Structure formats: C-alpha cells, structure tokens
N, C-alpha and C positions, 0 to 999 in steps of 0.2 A: 454602482461600483461593487465589485466582488472582492472580499477579503479572503486570503488563504493563510491560515495559521500553519506554520511548518512548511511554508511555500518554497523554501530552499532545499528541502529534503527530496528524497527519491521520487515518491509519488507526487509531492507538491509540484515539482518541476514539470512532470508530465501533464498534470492538470493545468498548470499555468501555461504551458506551451499551447495547449488546445484552446484555452480561453482566449489567449492573445491572437491565435490564428483566426478566430471568428470575430475579433474586434471588440471583445469585452474590455471594459475599464477595470484594471486589476491592481490590487494592493497586496504585496507579500509581507507578511509579518513573521519574523523569524529571528533567532539569535545571531545568525550570520547571513550576509547577502548571498544571492545565487552565485554559482561559479562563473568565472570570467567568460566561459563559452556560451553562457545563456544570454540570448538576445531578445529584445522586445521592448515595447513602450509600456513599462509598468512602473509603479511606485513601490518603494521599499521602506519599511519601518522596522528598525531593530527593536527586539523585545522578546520577553519570555512569557509563556502562558501562565506561569506561576505568579507573575507580577500584575496584580489586579489594578494598581494605580496606572501602570503603563498601558495596560489594555484599555482602561477608561479614557486615557488621553487620546489614544489612536482612534478608538471608535467615535469619540466625541468630535475629533477633527475631520474624519473622513466620512462618517455616517454610511457605512456600506449597507446595501440592501440585501445582500446574500453573503453567507459565510460557508466556506469549506474548511472544516476543522481536520487537519491532517497531522498536527504536531503530536509526537509520541516518542517514547523511548522503546526501541525494540531490543530486548536484552536476552542474553543467554544465561546459563546456570551460574556462571561465575559472578556476573553482575547482579543477578537475583540475590545472591548471598551477601554481596558487598554493599549494594545500594538499594535495598528494598524501599526505603522511605522516599528516595528521589524518584524512583519509578512510579510510585503511587502518586506523588505530588504532581508529576507531569501528566501522567495518563488519566488519572481520575480527577483530582482537584483542578488541574489545568483545563480539562474539558468543561467542568462546571463554570470555571472563571470565564472562559470564552463564551459559553452559552448565556451566562448572565449578562455579559457585556453586550452581546448581540441583541438580546431582548430589551435591555435598558435603553439602548441607543437607536431603536427603531428598525433593526433588520427585519426583513420579512420572511427569510428562509434560512435554515441552518442544516447543512449536510455534514454528518459525522462519519468519518472513515473508521470503521471497525475492522475486525480481522477474523479469519478462520482459525487463528491460533487459539481462540477461546474455547474450541471444542476439546482440546486436550486429548486424552486417551479415548474419549467418547467418539472421536472422529476418525479413529484408526480401525481399519478392517471392517467397516460397515458394508453390508451387502448391497445397499442402494445409495444413490447420490444423496448427500446431506441436504435435507429440506429445512426451511425456516421454521416450520411448525412441528414436524414429527421428531426431529432430533434435538436433544437438549445438550447444551454445552456443559462440560465438566472441566473447566480450565485448570491447568497444573502450574504453568510458569507464572511469574509475577507479571509478565507482559499480558498473557491471556487473562489472568485474574483481574487485573486493573482495567483492561480494555472491556471486559464483560461488565464490570461494575459501571464503567463510564457509559456503556451502551444502555444499560438499564436506567441509569440516572437520567440520561437524555429522554428516554421514553416517558419516565415518570413526570419529569418537569414539563415536558411538552404537553402532557395531558392536563396538568394543573394550571399551566399558564395559557393554554389554548394557543400554543406557538407551533409554527410549521417546522417540525424537525423531521428529517429523513436520515436513515442509516443505511450504509452500504458495507456489508462484510466482505472484505477483500480476500480473494484467492491468493495463491503464492505468485507474487509479481516478479518479473525479471526484465532486464533490458535497459533502455535509454535512461540516462541520468542516474543510474544506480551507483552510489559511491558510499564509502565508509565515512561515518561522521561520529561525533561524540554521542549521538543519539541512536546509532545503528551499529551493532556489534560486528556483524558479518554480512557478506553479500550472498545472494541466492546462488545455488549451484550452477544454473545455466549461465549466469553472468561470469562467475569465476572461471568456468570451463571455457567460455568464449575468449576471455582474456588470455588464458593459457594457450589456446589454439592459435591466436594471432601471434603470440610470441614463439610459437613452434615448440612448445614444451609438452610434458606428459601430465595428463589429469588422472588422478586416482581417487575414486570415490566409492562409498559403500553401495551395495545393491539395494536400491530403494523401491523399485517398482514404479508403476504409473502414479504421477502426482498431478495435482490441480494447478499446474503452472499456467500463467496467463501473461502475455506480452504487455508491458506497462502502458503503451499507448491505447491498447484495447481496454485495459482496466480504467484508464482515465476517461475514456469515452463512456464507459458504464457509469462512472460517477456523475458525469455531465448529464446522462440520461435520467438518473435519479433526481438531479437538481432541476432539470428543465420541465419535468412532467407537471402539467397544470394541476391535476388532482389525482395523484397516484392512489391505487387501491390499498396499498399497504405502507406502513412506516419503515419496514425493514426489508432489505433485498440482499440476496446472495449475489455477489459480483464475480462471476467466473465464466470461462469459455464454454462450459457444458461438456468438456472432454478432458481426458488426462493422457499424459504421455511420460515415458521413462527417459532418463538421461542418455542411455545408449543411442536412442533415436536422434537426439540433438548432436551427439558426438559423431555419429556416422555422417550427418550432413556437414558438420564442420571439417571433418577429415577430407571430404571431397574438395573443399575450398582451400584448405591449408594442409598440403601433403606431409609437412614435417610434424604435424600434430599427432600425438599418440594418446591413447586412453585405455584404461582398464578399471574394472570393478574389483574391490578387495574387501573381504570381511574383517581385515585387520585394521582397526582404527588408527594404529600408529603408522600405517603405510599410506594413509589417505592425506592428500593435500587439498581436497575439496570436502568441506564439512557441511552437512545439511543443516538447515535452520532449526529443525526439530528432529529428535531421534527416530520417530515413526513416520510413516507415509500416510498423510491424511487422505481420506476418501474425497473424491471430487465433489464439488458443489452441484446441486441442482440449480440451474438458472431459469427454471420454468417461469417464475414470477417476473423476472427481468425481461424475458422474451415476450410473454403474453401480455403483461401490463404496459411495458414501455417500448416494445418493438425492437429490442436490442439484438444486434447480430455482430459477432466479432468480425473484424476486418482481416486479421492476419491468421493464416494457418502456420504451421511450424516452419516450412521452407520460406515463406514470406517474412516471417519474423526474423529469421536468420539473415536474410538478404538485407532487410532494413537495419538491423542492429549492427552488422559488420560494417555497412556503409557509414552508419552514424559514428561508430568508434573511430573510423578513419578520419572523418570530418572533425571530430572533437578531440583530436590528438590523444585518444585513449591508448594508442599503440606506443 
C-alpha cells in the first residue's frame, strides 16, 4: 500500500490518479476527502499531519510500504504575516511527523515533495538552468523557508536512520485538479487564465517572461519516477520539463479555441486579475539528473497540455 499525505490537494490528486491507473493500492490521508469528481478504488483517512497520535493510528492500521508526502501550506505574503506558526507547523513539523511515523511503522520508502519556491531571489535571473548542486537556495517566503528546512531535515534524518528518503523539487505546476483550498492561497496563472478563457472573459496579467511551468500529470509522472527507481544515484531531483514558456504563448493557443477570450499584459498591478504565485520569474530547472538517472521524458508539450486540460475541465464541470 502507498500512503499519500495531502492526497486531496492539487498535486496529491494528480499522483493519486496515476497510481490508481496502474493498479497500486492507495490510501489518501488528508483533512478533507477528495472532491466528488475524483474516482477510483482508494481508501481515505481523515487527519492532519500535525496530529502525531492520528498519524500513528493510521500507519499502525494500514502499514503502508511507501509514502508520498505532499501535505503543505502554500502561502502568500498576507498569510505569511498572519499565520507564520501554522505554516511552520504544517510544512516543517508535519513533515517530520510523517517521516517518523513512516519509519516507526515499517515503511520502506519516503518521497518528499519539495518546491522550487525555496530558491527565492537566488532563482531569479540566473544565466543557466537551476542545478541541484551549483545553485544554492535563498528562500524568502515562509513557504520557501519552511519547505527548505523540511527538505534538509529529511536528508539529515535519512542519513542518521539509514532510511530510503527521496526528494523531488517541483517546478511550477498547473492543470488538472488545481483548486483553491485552505492550504493553497491562489492558483497558478495558466490555470486561472484557462478558466477565464472558457468563460469568455479577459485575462490581465503582469509581463513575467518565460517560466518553468509544467503540466501537473507530467509532474506527477516525475514524482513516480523518483519513487520507482530501484537505486537512484541521488537523493534530490529537480522535477521540471526542461523548458520554459511565457503566458502569451498559452493565451494565443487558448484564443484559437475560445474566440471570445481576450488577454493582455499590464505593468499596473491594480489592473491585473491574474496574479503570479511569486513576484519574480524563476529561472527554469535543469532536469539533467531526472533524465539521465531515471529516464524521464515529459509527455505533454504546450498544445497537448491545453488539449488535455480543456477536455478535462469540461468533464469535471469546471465550466
């Protein structure tokens, strides 16, 4: 059995969908069940990663052999100022809680979903793709700070405990199953823009330049590749598509499909109805390790991602 903490969230649902498609026995652990549109033969246990007793009960009952840890609070500046303790308790202490429970109850493998947000200003305007070894994170947000601390804690404890822990740093995901929750402040710009396009509205966003967007099913496949490797050469992998693109490219494709859709870039923040997840544009990830070590190849190019996502939105009553 595979346990997904935060399995009812955006990336959790994408990972769950692919695990179920290949026949894995799955347990979702989250504060809320998956949305009604999510189908599959899985088990659900309600719980919080900050609740050590509840984690102990669930791990003791189900004894999962693998864990994908995806539970996190993705916060903006306002929430950083308002709830710093809560963010730290979930993103850092919650990670340690799940890691301890996994080890204590006999799990054999632990995959921690980290984030490119931990680079902060150090990841903006870099002349080459961000590499796991050469480029050092300098996190600025509470999200980035706590996720980097959780990542380092996982690596330290893995070494001390001789425990199989793997880490995937996620590029900027968009697409299937992305929805606002109490743990996620805002949606990615490509998803926001796609929703506006379907509704025939106008999207206004700041000029961001090429960004390391990756379609969520491709990112889930990268996490599965990290999990499935028998003996990966590294503990840490950048999970990205190896390319970057700018929002006008996405909008141009959407406008061909939805003629009523309009869009424009604006340097005036007050005019924008699509707000980026971070104020700067992060340099794309190098995915050399992911490709060379694990043989990963993204399935979707931009046009294919739009085709799949718009079809999915129609099926999932997103319109």
